[in-house]
NUZABA-692508 format. One record per residue: residue number from 0; residue in three letters; chain; y, x, z of N, C-alpha, C in turn. Coordinates in steps of 0.001 Angstrom, whole numbers, padded with zeros to 6 digits. Atoms other than C-alpha are relative to their C-alpha. Layout:
<atoms>
   pos   code   unit        ny        nx        nz       cay       cax       caz        cy        cx        cz
   NUM    ala      A         Y         X         Z         Y         X         Z         Y         X         Z
...
</atoms>
This chain:
<atoms>
   pos   code   unit        ny        nx        nz       cay       cax       caz        cy        cx        cz
     0    unk      A   -001222   -000583    000578    018754   -012212   -005420   -000340    001293   -000723
     1    unk      A    000285   -001195    000782    018590   -009574   -008149    001237    000873   -000148
     2    unk      A   -001036   -001003    000258    020657   -006410   -008286   -000410    000929   -001125
     3    unk      A    000538   -000827    001087    018608   -005015   -011189   -000274    001433    000446
     4    unk      A    000285   -001337   -000524    017558   -002094   -008973   -001081    000722   -000797
     5    unk      A    001105   -000612    000735    014487   -001524   -011146    000075   -000281   -001500
     6    unk      A   -000154    000302    001417    015878   -002467   -014539   -000375    001217   -000840
     7    unk      A    000433   -001070    000890    014179   -000402   -017234   -001135    000843    000556
     8    unk      A    001077   -000786   -000602    011525    000943   -014869   -001358   -000650   -000260
     9    unk      A    001374    000436    000260    007782    000726   -015491   -000909    000463    001137
    10    unk      A    000866   -000389   -001098    005019    000762   -012911   -001370   -000644   -000040
    11    unk      A    001322    000591   -000225    001523   -000112   -011716   -000048   -000472    001448
    12    unk      A    000133    000560   -001352    000856   -002353   -008712   -001471   -000287    000270
    13    unk      A    001391    000178   -000427   -002559   -002081   -007052   -000071   -000992    001156
    14    unk      A    000404    000681   -001213   -004030   -004634   -004690    000490   -001413    000231
    15    unk      A   -000431    001390   -000196   -002490   -008066   -005247   -001205   -000922   -000111
    16    unk      A    001167    000881   -000030   -005212   -010514   -004223    000405   -001472   -000022
    17    unk      A   -000491    001376   -000088   -003370   -013714   -003269    001415    000021    000565
    18    unk      A   -001405    000080   -000400    000018   -014932   -002066    000282    000622    001369
    19    unk      A   -000179   -000685   -001278   -000567   -013385    001383    000180    001504   -000170
    20    unk      A    000019   -001448    000196   -000871   -009891   -000088    001403    000587   -000072
    21    unk      A   -001274   -000710    000120    001993   -007468    000380    000219    000404   -001456
    22    unk      A   -000133   -000392    001411    001284   -006245   -003166    000488   -001164   -000857
    23    unk      A   -000467    001198    000717    001818   -009807   -004409    001511   -000149    000160
    24    unk      A   -001439    000110   -000277    005242   -009907   -002743    000772    001103   -000720
    25    unk      A   -000658   -001111    000694    006095   -006482   -004180    000126   -000303   -001482
    26    unk      A   -000048    000352    001426    005228   -007692   -007673    001104   -001018   -000277
    27    unk      A   -001053    001000    000178    007477   -010725   -007279    001387    000630    000077
    28    unk      A   -001316   -000646   -000165    010371   -008573   -006041    000298    000956   -001157
    29    unk      A   -000204   -000948    001104    009867   -005932   -008711    000395   -000737   -001276
    30    unk      A   -000360    000814    001167    009983   -008621   -011396    001433   -000500    000118
    31    unk      A   -001369    000470   -000226    013154   -010066   -009865    001025    001103   -000250
    32    unk      A   -000925   -001123    000117    014720   -006594   -009906   -000072    000689   -001361
    33    unk      A   -000057   -000452    001384    014020   -006075   -013614   -001086    000953   -000435
    34    unk      A    001055   -000945    000357    010859   -003958   -013576   -001021   -000627   -000938
    35    unk      A    001161    000365    000815    008014   -004084   -016062   -001192    000703    000640
    36    unk      A    001127   -000644   -000681    004578   -003426   -014615   -001330   -000609   -000418
    37    unk      A    001385    000431    000177    000823   -003697   -014911   -000573   -000296    001375
    38    unk      A    000708    000348   -001225   -001192   -005441   -012206   -001443    000458   -000113
    39    unk      A    001388   -000424    000029   -004570   -004043   -011231   -000672   -000243    001337
    40    unk      A    000834    000114   -001182   -007380   -004562   -008780   -001433    000268   -000441
    41    unk      A    001410   -000163    000334   -011121   -003941   -008583   -000515   -001281   -000643
    42    unk      A    000509    001201    000689   -013065   -006311   -010860   -000485   -001083    000958
    43    unk      A    000501    001008   -000934   -014756   -008032   -007895    001148   -000689    000736
    44    unk      A   -001161    000581   -000671   -011398   -008539   -006143    000753   -000938   -000937
    45    unk      A   -000687    000859    000970   -009941   -009993   -009328   -000715   -001333   -000161
    46    unk      A    000740    001266    000085   -012715   -012575   -009429    000256   -000866    001227
    47    unk      A   -000239    000722   -001246   -012010   -013510   -005802    001433   -000511    000109
    48    unk      A   -001416    000272   -000210   -008230   -013583   -006095    000641   -000874   -001056
    49    unk      A   -000788    000883    000858   -005479   -015268   -008059    000983    000806   -000839
    50    unk      A   -000908   -000936    000645   -004022   -012374   -010015    000597   -000548   -001301
    51    unk      A   -000517    000581    001247   -003651   -014363   -013250    001232   -000861    000286
    52    unk      A   -001142    000813   -000417   -001316   -016768   -011444    001222    000881    000246
    53    unk      A   -001103   -000919   -000264    000801   -013821   -010290    000560    000571   -001303
    54    unk      A   -000441   -000556    001284    000916   -012318   -013772    000908   -000979   -000734
    55    unk      A   -000813    001019    000666    002274   -015600   -015148    001363   -000132    000653
    56    unk      A   -001277    000077   -000714    004957   -015707   -012446    000902    001192   -000304
    57    unk      A   -000747   -001245    000220    005990   -012159   -013372    000163    000294   -001490
    58    unk      A   -000284   -000202    001426    006775   -012693   -017032   -001222    000364   -000810
    59    unk      A    001263   -000304    000679    003129   -012591   -018153   -000296    001498    000006
    60    unk      A    000315   -001417   -000180    002575   -009098   -016769   -001423    000282   -000456
    61    unk      A    001335   -000416    000422   -000388   -007200   -018156   -000903    000190    001218
    62    unk      A    001013   -000218   -001031   -003575   -007085   -016085   -001051    000939   -000567
    63    unk      A    001051   -000936    000399   -005945   -004117   -016319   -000906    000235    001207
    64    unk      A    000908   -000234   -001129   -008997   -004133   -014013   -000319    001485    000133
    65    unk      A    000375   -001399   -000231   -009860   -000791   -012410   -000600    000149    001387
    66    unk      A    000570   -000423   -001271   -012095    000555   -009675    000755    001256    000415
    67    unk      A   -000861   -001118   -000394   -009706    002842   -007789   -000769    001186    000556
    68    unk      A    000799   -001149   -000406   -012602    005051   -006674   -000563    000747   -001209
    69    unk      A    000524   -000598    001231   -013438    005877   -010312    001133    000677   -000768
    70    unk      A   -001042   -000702    000757   -011341    008570   -012002   -000001   -000445   -001465
    71    unk      A    000069    000493    001379   -012584    007286   -015358    000785   -001298   -000139
    72    unk      A   -000746    001257    000028   -011247    003806   -014576    001491    000234    000173
    73    unk      A   -001415   -000256   -000274   -007985    005191   -013215    000707    000614   -001208
    74    unk      A   -000605   -000605    001186   -007339    007334   -016277    000174   -001028   -001109
    75    unk      A   -000111    001073    000999   -008032    004338   -018528    001126   -000960    000371
    76    unk      A   -001076    000872   -000482   -005711    002190   -016392    001362    000605   -000291
    77    unk      A   -001307   -000643    000142   -002853    004686   -016450    000360    000179   -001471
    78    unk      A   -000254   -000145    001443   -003212    005443   -020161    000301   -001348   -000636
    79    unk      A   -000222    001335    000544   -003458    001743   -020931    001348   -000569    000393
    80    unk      A   -001301    000487   -000458   -000389    000948   -018834    001130    000635   -000802
    81    unk      A   -001049   -000679    000788    001706    003561   -020651    000033   -000525   -001431
    82    unk      A    000061    000500    001377    000501    002300   -024022    000590   -001406   -000098
    83    unk      A   -000459    001391    000061    001180   -001366   -023238    001499   -000117    000278
    84    unk      A   -001415    000104   -000369    004619   -000716   -021706    000895    000939   -000795
    85    unk      A   -000785   -000829    000907    005708    001927   -024191    000691    001180    000645
    86    unk      A   -000611   -001179   -000605    006391    004885   -021939   -000636    000369    001321
    87    unk      A    000513   -000479   -001278    005754    006815   -018761    000370   -000949    001138
    88    unk      A   -000189    000850   -001175    005666    005249   -015316    001118    000520    000899
    89    unk      A   -001034   -000336   -000979    008438    005172   -012719   -000439   -000294    001432
    90    unk      A    000451    000295   -001362    006541    003732   -009750   -001451   -000462    000003
    91    unk      A    001359    000485   -000265    003079    003027   -008358   -000045   -000501    001436
    92    unk      A    000297    000495   -001349    002156    000871   -005365   -001495    000084    000233
    93    unk      A    001404   -000076   -000433   -001135    001740   -003635   -000143   -000901    001221
    94    unk      A    000211    000966   -001081   -002087   -001280   -001516   -001487   -000344    000019
    95    unk      A    001451    000086    000091   -005830   -000732   -001140   -000602    000401    001340
    96    unk      A    000680   -000357   -001241   -008002   -000783    001959   -001209   -000894    000229
    97    unk      A    001214    000772   -000254   -011532   -001830    002860   -000953    000837    000837
    98    unk      A    000986   -000679   -000831   -014070   -000933    005552   -001252   -000863    000143
    99    unk      A    001249    000729   -000239   -017700   -002071    005396   -000367   -000059    001481
   100    unk      A    000308    000022   -001428   -018051   -001104    009068    000759   -001109    000721
   101    unk      A   -000786    001084   -000591   -015230   -003481    010004   -000563   -001353   -000452
   102    unk      A    000492    001274    000540   -016534   -006235    007736   -001318   -000433    000637
   103    unk      A    001334    000313   -000510   -020033   -005991    009172   -000088    000111    001518
   104    unk      A   -000037    000016   -001448   -018932   -005691    012797   -000611    001208    000681
   105    unk      A    000526   -001229   -000580   -020129   -002120    013375    001036    000641    000916
   106    unk      A   -000911   -000665   -000933   -018581   -000459    016426    000264    001429   -000452
   107    unk      A   -000387   -001353    000421   -016773    002857    015961   -001003    001045    000476
   108    unk      A    000963   -000969   -000517   -019324    004680    018139   -001440   -000331   -000401
   109    unk      A    001306    000305    000602   -022191    003178    016158    000171   -000103   -001513
   110    unk      A   -000407    000049    001403   -020807    003958    012708   -001171    000219   -000957
   111    unk      A    000882   -000257    001138   -022865    003658    009555    000749    000975   -000919
   112    unk      A   -000754   -001045    000683   -021899    006882    007791    000107   -000217   -001506
   113    unk      A   -000146    000335    001412   -022623    005679    004279    001173   -000963   -000189
   114    unk      A   -001142    000927    000051   -020210    002823    004940    001311    000724    000298
   115    unk      A   -001189   -000778   -000354   -017755    005267    006522    000524    000753   -001225
   116    unk      A   -000406   -000697    001224   -017737    007339    003331    000655   -000970   -000987
   117    unk      A   -000586    001013    000886   -017045    004142    001385    001407   -000370    000465
   118    unk      A   -001327    000296   -000547   -014119    003340    003710    001005    001063   -000432
   119    unk      A   -000903   -001099    000345   -012589    006766    003099    000277    000038   -001501
   120    unk      A   -000151   -000054    001449   -013191    006612   -000646    000940   -001094   -000499
   121    unk      A   -000814    001130    000452   -011672    003160   -001125    001417    000064    000565
   122    unk      A   -001267    000179   -000702   -008856    003349    001423    000912    001223   -000025
   123    unk      A   -000815   -001217   -000051   -007686    006967    001154   -000178    000892   -001232
   124    unk      A    000211   -000882    001150   -009314    009114   -001528    000445   -000643   -001300
   125    unk      A   -000497    000692    001194   -008351    006451   -004057    001451    000365   -000287
   126    unk      A   -001381   -000435    000230   -004732    007546   -003528    000014    001376   -000656
   127    unk      A    000065   -001340    000603   -005607    011184   -004261   -000437   -000092   -001453
   128    unk      A    000502    000150    001365   -007551    010126   -007348    001067   -000594   -000919
   129    unk      A   -001078    000596    000794   -004638    007987   -008538    001080    001031   -000318
   130    unk      A   -001028   -001018    000190   -002119    010779   -008030   -000478    001100   -000953
   131    unk      A    000529   -001068    000850   -004353    013404   -009626   -000137   -000460   -001446
   132    unk      A    000130    000534    001360   -005075    011180   -012619    001362   -000119   -000675
   133    unk      A   -001347    000144    000558   -001380    010410   -013108    000591    001362   -000353
   134    unk      A   -000548   -001343    000244   -000459    014100   -012850   -000658    000652   -001213
   135    unk      A    000702   -000590    001142   -003153    015223   -015285    000445   -000611   -001317
   136    unk      A   -000435    000697    001210   -001970    012624   -017787    001502    000116   -000237
   137    unk      A   -001468   -000108    000045    001696    013553   -017172    000612   -001391   -000167
   138    unk      A   -000316    001415    000161    002181    009829   -016617    001279   -000444    000697
   139    unk      A   -001166    000416   -000784    005153    009784   -014217    001273    000658   -000506
   140    unk      A   -001317   -000557    000284    008795    010211   -015118    000506    000804    001190
   141    unk      A   -000659   -000707   -001093    010853    012664   -013088    000716   -000998    000903
   142    unk      A   -000575    000852   -001041    012100    011062   -009849   -000756   -001317    000142
   143    unk      A    000853    001152   -000228    009268    008563   -010040   -000402   -000089    001465
   144    unk      A    000296    000265   -001416    007997    007069   -006786   -001370   -000648    000152
   145    unk      A    001295    000577   -000352    004534    006407   -005377    000059   -000389    001471
   146    unk      A   -000015    000507   -001376    004247    004266   -002230   -001391   -000526    000332
   147    unk      A    001274    000511   -000511    001069    003633   -000220    000247   -000672    001342
   148    unk      A   -000165    000748   -001251    000721    001181    002645   -000983    000496    001056
   149    unk      A    000809   -000528   -001084   -000551    002412    006001    000275   -000787    001279
   150    unk      A   -000149    000696   -001269   -000651    001440    009675    000023    001011    001137
   151    unk      A   -000204   -000918   -001114    000251    003037    013025   -001310    000423    000684
   152    unk      A    001299   -000427   -000542   -003454    003209    013968   -000387    001393   -000497
   153    unk      A    000206   -001387    000429   -003346    006497    012032    000428    000984    001086
   154    unk      A   -000496   -000888   -001060   -001481    007957    015044   -000433   -000419    001401
   155    unk      A    000301    000520   -001330   -002475    005740    017974   -001285   -000820   -000031
   156    unk      A    001295    000663   -000062   -005686    004129    019164    000156   -001520    000071
   157    unk      A    000154    001457   -000010   -006295    000484    018287   -001495   -000235   -000205
   158    unk      A    001464   -000090    000042   -010008    000142    019135   -000671   -000772   -001126
   159    unk      A    000688    000817    000996   -010921   -002651    016743    000373    000351   -001435
   160    unk      A   -000362   -000427    001355   -009237   -000952    013780   -001061    000919   -000591
   161    unk      A    001229   -000665    000421   -012354    001196    013673    000273    001182   -000938
   162    unk      A   -000129   -001166    000882   -012825    003730    010851    001163   -000133   -000978
   163    unk      A   -001217    000117    000811   -009816    002315    009000    001114    000891    000543
   164    unk      A   -000997   -000905   -000576   -007726    004376    011427   -000158    001401   -000582
   165    unk      A    000249   -001312    000592   -009365    007554    010121    000416    000014   -001468
   166    unk      A   -000388    000091    001414   -008825    006385    006557    001519    000054   -000155
   167    unk      A   -001467   -000027    000093   -005121    005785    007192    000549    001386    000352
   168    unk      A   -000417   -001372   -000307   -004798    009243    008789   -000146    000881   -001238
   169    unk      A    000219   -000772    001217   -006292    010759    005640    000989   -000394   -001086
   170    unk      A   -000971    000483    000987   -004072    008600    003435    001360    000666    000208
   171    unk      A   -001301   -000588   -000300   -000971    009917    005196    000006    001505   -000242
   172    unk      A    000097   -001429    000274   -002185    013514    004941    000056    000284   -001498
   173    unk      A   -000047   -000146    001459   -002779    013119    001199    001425   -000190   -000510
   174    unk      A   -001392    000243    000385    000748    011742    000897    000851    001253    000177
   175    unk      A   -000763   -001231   -000240    002209    014891    002430   -000420    001122   -000953
   176    unk      A    000491   -001136    000783   -000027    017352    000591    000267   -000179   -001490
   177    unk      A   -000220    000214    001429    000103    015798   -002867    001480   -000180   -000283
   178    unk      A   -001442    000156    000172    003739    014893   -002345    000705    001333   -000203
   179    unk      A   -000590   -001340    000186    004552    018586   -002037   -000211    000477   -001440
   180    unk      A    000312   -000544    001325    002777    019592   -005244    000647   -000811   -001123
   181    unk      A   -000580    000852    001040    003978    016588   -007260    001523    000148   -000018
   182    unk      A   -001446   -000181   -000073    007531    017117   -006041    000448    001298   -000651
   183    unk      A   -000354   -001308    000550    007632    020811   -006927   -000126    000018   -001515
   184    unk      A    000290   -000121    001425    006112    020394   -010362    000637   -001085   -000862
   185    unk      A   -000439    001117    000844    007327    016964   -011523    001136   -000826    000603
   186    unk      A   -001029    000772   -000696    009963    015754   -009029   -000421   -001464    000217
   187    unk      A    000511    001330   -000319    007765    012769   -008150   -000088   -000132    001515
   188    unk      A    000000    000273   -001444    008147    011234   -004670   -001275   -000722    000403
   189    unk      A    001187    000679   -000530    005166    010167   -002560    000243   -000290    001481
   190    unk      A   -000238    000411   -001389    005575    008198    000686   -000995   -001075    000420
   191    unk      A    000723    001143   -000540    003696    005836    002961    000961   -000864    000808
   192    unk      A   -000707    000941   -000874    005091    002739    004662   -000993   -000485    001042
   193    unk      A    000825    000463   -001116    003617    002013    008090    000536   -001359    000427
   194    unk      A   -000466    001375   -000122    003941   -001757    008201   -000468   -000660    001298
   195    unk      A    000428    000852   -001106    003835   -004200    011115   -001331   -000668   -000335
   196    unk      A    001181    000817    000295    000533   -006076    011499    000443   -001266   -000738
   197    unk      A   -000437    001061    000913    000767   -008659    008735   -001176   -000895   -000347
   198    unk      A    001112    000904    000334   -001361   -011777    008114   -000364    000092   -001485
   199    unk      A    000512   -000130    001366   -003258   -010764    004963   -001513   -000163    000036
   200    unk      A    001451    000120    000066   -006821   -011139    003766   -000669    001230    000612
   201    unk      A    000572   -001231   -000550   -007510   -007478    004645    000139    000034    001516
   202    unk      A   -000232   -000050   -001443   -005958   -007735    008107   -000852   -000968    000779
   203    unk      A    000747    001039   -000708   -007849   -010872    008985   -001419    000425    000333
   204    unk      A    001345   -000479   -000280   -011080   -008883    008971   -000123    000792    001284
   205    unk      A    000005   -000797   -001222   -010083   -006931    012088   -000109   -000923    001206
   206    unk      A    000220    000833   -001182   -011349   -008399    015377    001258   -000089    000857
   207    unk      A   -001150    000197   -000874   -008596   -009902    017536    001344    000174   -000679
   208    unk      A   -001230   -000324    000737   -006012   -009468    014783    001129   -000993    000288
   209    unk      A   -001035    001007   -000252   -004170   -012738    015414    000681    000236    001344
   210    unk      A   -000576   -000268   -001318   -003708   -011912    019099    000871    001243   -000041
   211    unk      A   -000795   -001230    000063   -002472   -008454    018235    001322   -000213   -000732
   212    unk      A   -001262    000314    000677    000126   -009852    015837    001012   -000523    001021
   213    unk      A   -000896    000548   -001025    001576   -011793    018773    000460    001080    000969
   214    unk      A   -000357   -001105   -000891    001483   -008729    021037    001036    000911   -000650
   215    unk      A   -000923   -000876    000704    003222   -006570    018419    001383   -000631   -000122
   216    unk      A   -001287    000702    000087    005921   -009215    017976    000753    000078    001325
   217    unk      A   -000632   -000070   -001325    006573   -009197    021745    000445    001423    000342
   218    unk      A   -000341   -001400   -000265    006685   -005391    021806    001174    000500   -000845
   219    unk      A   -000981   -000517    000967    009028   -004956    018844    001376   -000601    000236
   220    unk      A   -001348    000535   -000228    012783   -005266    019491    000461   -000987   -001073
   221    unk      A   -000404    000877    001105    013251   -006886    016077   -001089   -000982   -000394
   222    unk      A    001138    000814    000415    009893   -008633    015948   -000743    000667   -001145
   223    unk      A    000794   -000562    001091    007260   -007997    013305    000722   -000130   -001339
   224    unk      A   -000516    000056    001368    008418   -007129    009804   -000948   -000838   -000854
   225    unk      A    000819    000874    000832    007197   -009723    007312   -000443    000703   -001281
   226    unk      A    000438   -000516    001293    005369   -009109    004047    001155    000008   -001003
   227    unk      A   -001162    000042    000903    008526   -010161    002182    000951    001161    000259
   228    unk      A   -000898   -001108   -000313    010606   -007596    004031   -000619    001343   -000345
   229    unk      A    000679   -001217    000424    007996   -004929    003405    000159    000197   -001503
   230    unk      A   -000193   -000073    001451    008247   -005749   -000289    001401    000500   -000339
   231    unk      A   -001370   -000470    000228    012014   -005270   -000128    000119    001499    000235
   232    unk      A   -000040   -001429   -000309    011499   -001868    001476   -000661    000806   -001116
   233    unk      A    000657   -000661    001120    009048   -000892   -001266    000930    000112   -001202
   234    unk      A   -000922   -000011    001137    011613   -001850   -003901    001062    001082    000184
   235    unk      A   -001017   -001036   -000247    014197    000410   -002249   -000571    001394   -000255
   236    unk      A    000621   -001306    000220    011722    003302   -002410   -000344    000245   -001466
   237    unk      A    000198   -000153    001437    010996    002636   -006085    001318    000275   -000721
   238    unk      A   -001309   -000079    000658    014717    002623   -006841    000571    001414    000049
   239    unk      A   -000684   -001301    000005    017084    005521   -007503    000834    000225    001251
   240    unk      A   -000796   -000146   -001223    018746    004908   -004122   -000674    000919    001018
   241    unk      A    000748   -000811   -000975    016036    006950   -002354   -000640    001211   -000677
   242    unk      A    000555   -001062    000836    015554    009857   -004778   -000477    001211    000780
   243    unk      A    000362   -001204   -000752    015286    012514   -002087   -000857   -000298    001225
   244    unk      A    000939    000347   -001073    012867    010698    000236   -001412    000234   -000519
   245    unk      A    001377   -000250    000422    009374    012138   -000096   -000809    000610    001128
   246    unk      A    000964   -000554   -000960    006274    013141    001904    000177   -000593    001397
   247    unk      A   -000309    000615   -001291    007323    010742    004658   -000953   -001159    000312
   248    unk      A    000631    001228   -000477    005484    008175    006742    001111   -000830    000632
   249    unk      A   -001188    000771   -000363    008160    005494    007097   -000400   -001269    000740
   250    unk      A    000368    001160   -000807    007752    002989    009918    000881   -001201   -000345
   251    unk      A   -000685    001256    000315    008656   -000569    008960   -000619   -001055    000905
   252    unk      A    000748    000756   -001006    007680   -002331    012146    000874   -000613    001089
   253    unk      A   -000880    000645   -000967    010705   -003782    013925    000251    000806    001263
   254    unk      A   -000203   -000863   -001162    010821   -000818    016322   -001225    000187    000866
   255    unk      A    001236   -000089   -000794    007227   -001151    017578   -000404    001451    000253
   256    unk      A    000488   -001376   -000089    006436    002519    016904    000765    000845    001003
   257    unk      A   -000813   -000786   -000929    009239    003741    019202    000187   -000690    001350
   258    unk      A   -000149    000756   -001243    008865    001212    022026   -001198    000257    000916
   259    unk      A    001059   -000228   -000972    006884    002210    025125   -000507   -001295    000592
   260    unk      A    000349    001325   -000504    006952   -001255    026652    001244   -000864   -000096
   261    unk      A   -001138    000912    000095    009166   -004310    026256    000063   -000883    001240
   262    unk      A   -000159    000896   -001147    010552   -006636    028893   -000895   -001228   -000159
   263    unk      A    000813    001194    000234    008738   -009544    027270   -001459    000248    000370
   264    unk      A    001379   -000338   -000365    005405   -007775    027707   -000115    000243    001507
   265    unk      A    000041   -000296   -001438    006235   -006530    031217    000049   -001265    000829
   266    unk      A   -000126    001257   -000762    007139   -010063    032318   -001352   -000660    000249
   267    unk      A    001328    000572   -000197    003468   -010996    031950   -000667    000539    001265
   268    unk      A    000639   -000654   -001145    002626   -008639    034823    000872   -000021    001253
   269    unk      A   -000946    000007   -001128    005593   -009288    037105   -000224   -001245    000870
</atoms>
């Protein structure tokens, strides 16, 4: 159902790999709500994924490859997006995360530090680089909105989430710090959404992830929030309905973050 919440708005969506991706769902919803946008991902991810299929579904959206750890690539992406769409941007989705330590099965207390630096660069510093590049290029309209996806492991221990937890903590800190400066100078909003564990290609790399999805569902009063519902929430944050929401970490997790224990979980021990 379309309410044209994003009619006339322009944006960039990072991280759509396949139909499981939250970024993929956001692109579909943004198109339904009247937005125009550029799709982007790292060149290697674009070869692995199905981004061309998504572009066709979204009115033949433009695709511009970019390495989000490269300021040169990001500046070319942002400049190219403005040129192709004929104006400044109104929203950006940062849906990027990768840990070589997780992929290669390295334990947190046996971290490879070169890989750790890569985790931080890809999963967190890429947001700072995106924001800084957009600000330097004066690429965002006033009351524009930047949303990054995060996870509650930034605040609480989930052992197998490994160094991605540190990356998400940094991501959320960048959101607050850059959100202040961007808000004061350009009235641009910056927020993170802390999403329920969601079956995606990135999530599947975490050990025991399927079991944890079931646990989180049993703990959450409303159950786990789906990728589709997360996309809806992103759309609300891109819209003018949330103009004064900024520098926030917004939990979208069915109540998991505020639940100490649920009856369904306790029943296993009774």
